[in-house]
C-alpha positions in Angstrom: 22.9 -9.6 12.2 25.5 -6.8 11.6 28.3 -7.6 9.1 31.7 -5.8 9.1 33.0 -5.0 5.7 36.2 -3.3 4.7 36.3 -1.3 1.7 38.9 -1.9 -0.8 40.0 1.8 -1.3 41.1 3.0 2.3 40.7 0.2 4.4 37.6 1.8 6.3 35.1 -0.7 8.0 31.5 -0.6 7.0 28.8 -1.8 8.9 25.8 -3.8 6.9 22.8 -4.7 8.8 21.9 -7.1 6.0 18.4 -5.4 4.8 17.9 -2.5 2.7 16.1 0.7 4.3 12.4 1.1 3.5 13.5 4.4 1.1 15.4 2.1 -1.0 12.9 -0.5 -1.5 10.3 1.8 -2.9 6.8 2.7 -2.0 4.9 -0.2 -3.4 2.4 1.3 -5.9 -0.1 2.5 -3.2 1.3 6.0 -3.0 0.7 6.0 -7.1 -2.7 4.7 -6.7 -3.7 7.6 -4.4 -2.0 10.2 -6.7 -3.9 8.9 -9.3 -7.0 8.9 -7.8 -6.3 12.6 -6.4 -5.8 13.7 -9.5 -8.8 12.2 -10.8 -10.8 13.6 -7.7 -9.2 17.3 -8.2 -10.4 17.0 -12.1 -13.9 16.3 -11.2 -14.2 18.4 -8.6 -13.4 21.5 -11.2 -10.2 22.3 -9.1 -7.6 21.2 -12.1 -6.4 24.8 -12.5 -6.1 25.9 -8.7 -2.6 25.7 -7.2 -2.1 23.0 -4.8 -0.8 25.6 -2.0 -4.4 27.0 -2.6 -6.4 23.8 -1.5 -7.7 23.9 2.0 -6.5 21.4 4.7 -9.7 20.2 5.2 -10.5 19.6 1.1 -7.3 17.4 1.2 -7.9 15.5 4.2 -11.4 14.9 3.3 -10.3 13.9 -0.3 -7.7 11.6 1.1 -10.5 9.9 3.7 -13.0 9.4 0.6 -10.2 7.9 -1.4 -9.2 5.9 1.1 -13.1 4.7 1.4 -13.1 3.9 -2.6 -10.2 2.1 -2.2 -11.2 -0.4 0.7 -14.6 -0.6 -1.3 -13.5 -1.5 -4.5 -10.7 -4.0 -3.2 -12.5 -5.0 0.3 -15.3 -6.5 -1.5 -13.9 -8.9 -3.7 -10.9 -9.7 -0.8 -14.2 -10.6 1.6 -15.5 -12.8 -1.2 -12.2 -14.4 -1.8 -11.8 -15.1 2.2 -15.3 -16.2 2.4 -15.1 -18.8 -0.4 -11.5 -20.0 0.7 -13.0 -20.5 4.6 -16.2 -22.5 3.2 -13.7 -24.3 0.7 -11.6 -25.4 3.6 -14.5 -26.6 6.1 -15.9 -28.7 3.7 -12.7 -30.1 3.0 -12.3 -30.9 6.8 -15.5 -32.3 7.1 -15.2 -34.6 4.2 -11.6 -35.9 5.7 -13.4 -36.5 9.1 -16.5 -38.4 7.9 -14.1 -40.5 5.9 
C-alpha cells in the first residue's frame, strides 16, 4: 500500500509505505535488559575496569549465551506455568460445557 504525497515546498513527490521502519520504532527494551545483565556479569567477573576492546570474543559470546539462558529461565518458567494453567482452565471449561 504505497501512498504518493506531494511535499508542500517544491512539489516533489514522496512515497510513503505506510509503516515506519524498525529503526524508528525502537528496540522494545530487550536490548536494555541484555546490556544491564552484561554489565552485571562483567562486574561479578571482576572485569569492570578492563577496556571492552580487551575482551576476548569467546568471553563476550559465552557471556551472551549465559545471559540468554538466565533470561529464558527467569521468564520462561512463569510463562510455562501460565500456559499450563490456561490450558487446564480451558479444558475444564469445555468439559463442563459438553457435560451440560
